[in-house]
Residue frames relative to the residue before (quaternion, step in Angstrom):
aa qw qx qy qz dx dy dz
M 1.0000 0.0000 0.0000 0.0000 0.00 0.00 0.00
Q 0.6249 0.5320 -0.3389 0.4600 3.60 1.09 -0.53
A 0.6338 0.5063 -0.3161 0.4920 3.51 1.09 -0.76
Y 0.6307 0.5259 -0.3292 0.4661 3.60 1.01 -0.75
S 0.6603 0.4907 -0.2905 0.4887 3.60 0.93 -0.89
A 0.6604 0.5062 -0.3164 0.4556 3.60 0.84 -0.74
R 0.6379 0.5241 -0.3028 0.4761 3.53 1.16 -0.84
M 0.6503 0.5130 -0.3063 0.4693 3.58 0.88 -0.96
A 0.6512 0.4943 -0.3379 0.4663 3.65 0.88 -0.89
E 0.6502 0.5210 -0.3095 0.4582 3.63 0.93 -0.84
L 0.6384 0.5212 -0.3012 0.4797 3.62 0.99 -0.87
L 0.6850 0.5095 -0.2768 0.4412 3.48 0.88 -0.91
R 0.6258 0.5402 -0.2914 0.4814 3.45 1.15 -0.77
Q 0.6506 0.4905 -0.3075 0.4914 3.57 0.96 -0.97
G 0.6522 0.5222 -0.3247 0.4433 3.62 0.92 -0.79
S 0.6147 0.5093 -0.3507 0.4897 3.61 1.01 -0.80
K 0.6860 0.4596 -0.3234 0.4621 3.67 0.75 -0.96
S 0.6238 0.5467 -0.3614 0.4260 3.64 0.91 -0.61
A 0.6970 0.4626 -0.2819 0.4697 3.51 0.91 -1.02
K 0.6369 0.5116 -0.3253 0.4762 3.62 0.97 -0.65
G 0.6487 0.5575 -0.2998 0.4226 3.48 1.02 -0.94
V 0.5116 0.6424 -0.4323 0.3725 3.73 1.06 -0.50
G 0.7026 0.4865 -0.2745 0.4409 3.53 0.74 -1.06
I 0.6604 0.5204 -0.2776 0.4646 3.49 0.99 -1.02
R 0.6727 0.4813 -0.2974 0.4768 3.62 0.89 -0.95
T 0.6150 0.5529 -0.3402 0.4477 3.57 1.00 -0.87
A 0.6980 0.4891 -0.2709 0.4474 3.53 0.81 -1.07
G 0.6561 0.4996 -0.3327 0.4575 3.53 0.97 -0.72
R 0.6990 0.4430 -0.2964 0.4767 3.62 0.82 -0.95
S 0.6285 0.5290 -0.3639 0.4390 3.66 0.98 -0.70
S 0.6515 0.5474 -0.3461 0.3952 3.64 0.93 -0.75
Q 0.5868 0.5934 -0.3307 0.4406 3.46 1.34 -0.53
V 0.6042 0.5848 -0.3406 0.4207 3.61 1.23 -0.61
G 0.5200 -0.6040 0.4614 0.3896 3.51 0.75 -1.01
T 0.3946 -0.7216 0.4953 0.2797 3.52 -1.09 0.06
G 0.6693 0.5135 -0.3549 0.4029 3.51 -1.33 0.21
N 0.4585 -0.6534 0.5461 0.2541 3.52 -1.36 0.18
Y 0.3571 0.7105 -0.5337 0.2878 3.57 0.60 1.00
A 0.4443 -0.6547 0.5585 0.2492 3.44 -1.46 0.50
S 0.1329 -0.7517 0.6451 0.0341 3.46 -1.28 0.86
Y 0.3330 -0.7116 0.5751 0.2281 3.52 -1.33 0.13
D 0.3433 -0.7277 0.5464 0.2322 3.54 -0.91 0.87
Y 0.7910 -0.3704 0.2398 0.4239 3.52 -1.41 0.13
Y 0.7561 0.3719 -0.2250 0.4892 3.63 0.99 -0.67
G 0.6713 -0.5525 0.2916 0.3989 3.56 1.24 0.40
G 0.4665 0.6862 -0.4091 0.3796 3.54 1.43 -0.02
R 0.3364 -0.7354 0.5546 0.1959 3.60 -0.91 0.87
Y 0.0533 0.7770 -0.6267 0.0272 3.53 -1.14 0.81
N 0.3456 -0.7273 0.5527 0.2144 3.47 -1.22 0.47
S 0.5481 -0.6602 0.4022 0.3192 3.61 -0.87 1.01
N 0.6286 0.5360 -0.3493 0.4422 3.68 1.09 -0.53
Q 0.6141 0.5210 -0.3316 0.4914 3.51 1.20 -0.73
V 0.6501 0.4987 -0.3320 0.4673 3.62 0.88 -0.73
K 0.6453 0.5218 -0.3317 0.4486 3.64 0.91 -0.80
R 0.6373 0.5354 -0.3136 0.4570 3.57 1.01 -0.94
G 0.6450 0.5254 -0.3024 0.4653 3.55 1.05 -0.87
V 0.6361 0.5281 -0.3214 0.4618 3.60 1.03 -0.83
E 0.6646 0.5191 -0.2922 0.4511 3.47 0.98 -1.01
G 0.6467 0.5413 -0.2964 0.4482 3.59 1.01 -0.80
Q 0.6600 0.5210 -0.2826 0.4616 3.49 1.11 -0.98
E 0.6936 0.4440 -0.3069 0.4771 3.55 0.95 -0.87
R 0.6003 0.5507 -0.3731 0.4440 3.66 0.99 -0.51
M 0.6816 0.4662 -0.2990 0.4782 3.50 1.02 -0.89
S 0.6179 0.5428 -0.3544 0.4449 3.64 1.02 -0.61
G 0.6540 0.5165 -0.2832 0.4747 3.51 1.03 -0.86
A 0.6406 0.5247 -0.3038 0.4712 3.54 1.02 -0.89
L 0.6767 0.4604 -0.3190 0.4779 3.66 0.93 -0.83
D 0.5964 0.5556 -0.3559 0.4570 3.65 1.04 -0.68
L 0.7126 0.4148 -0.2766 0.4935 3.66 0.86 -0.87
A 0.5833 0.5663 -0.3700 0.4497 3.62 1.03 -0.48
E 0.6788 0.4692 -0.2731 0.4945 3.59 0.95 -0.97
M 0.6172 0.5150 -0.3642 0.4703 3.63 1.10 -0.63
K 0.6373 0.5321 -0.3207 0.4559 3.62 0.99 -0.85
R 0.6337 0.5204 -0.3294 0.4681 3.63 1.00 -0.81
I 0.6844 0.4936 -0.3029 0.4429 3.56 0.81 -0.95
I 0.6326 0.5383 -0.3106 0.4621 3.56 1.06 -0.82
Q 0.6607 0.4955 -0.2886 0.4845 3.59 0.99 -0.91
D 0.6478 0.4985 -0.3234 0.4767 3.66 0.95 -0.77
E 0.6965 0.4570 -0.2780 0.4782 3.58 0.79 -0.89
S 0.6441 0.4890 -0.3530 0.4705 3.61 0.94 -0.66
G 0.5979 0.5409 -0.3574 0.4714 3.63 1.02 -0.62
D 0.6727 0.4883 -0.3325 0.4455 3.59 0.88 -0.97
I 0.6976 0.4459 -0.2998 0.4740 3.62 0.83 -0.82
R 0.5771 0.5440 -0.3917 0.4665 3.60 1.06 -0.42
R 0.6415 0.5120 -0.3235 0.4707 3.64 0.85 -0.89
V 0.6545 0.5047 -0.3064 0.4722 3.69 0.88 -0.96
M 0.6676 0.4641 -0.3204 0.4861 3.70 0.91 -0.81
V 0.6623 0.5082 -0.3344 0.4373 3.62 0.79 -0.69
E 0.6564 0.5141 -0.2995 0.4638 3.47 1.12 -0.80
R 0.7212 0.4781 -0.2427 0.4387 3.46 0.93 -0.96
Y 0.7927 0.3010 -0.1351 0.5126 3.59 0.94 -0.95
K 0.3602 -0.7615 0.4822 0.2404 3.58 1.25 -0.07
V 0.5690 0.5030 -0.3946 0.5172 3.63 1.14 0.75
E 0.4232 -0.7015 0.5096 0.2629 3.57 -1.12 0.82
F 0.1895 -0.7876 0.5789 0.0930 3.56 -0.83 0.86
């Protein structure tokens, strides 16, 4: 039970870091794009707008954070099911 509690605490800390990190990573990657609403050209001559690139970066980071949190939720559910089975087996009471 102590190992389960320690694991849950660690997972929740990681989830918190992941959720907070989305904004930090987004700001870091967006700052590399530039500022203003100007158009630029890529290596192949394609035109792009810096605001479009920033929105793409924000979307990617939000998706990455959501996937991390979904994985954490799956792990918590799996481990909670495991500990529940152990408790039912040991104490003969449904939890």
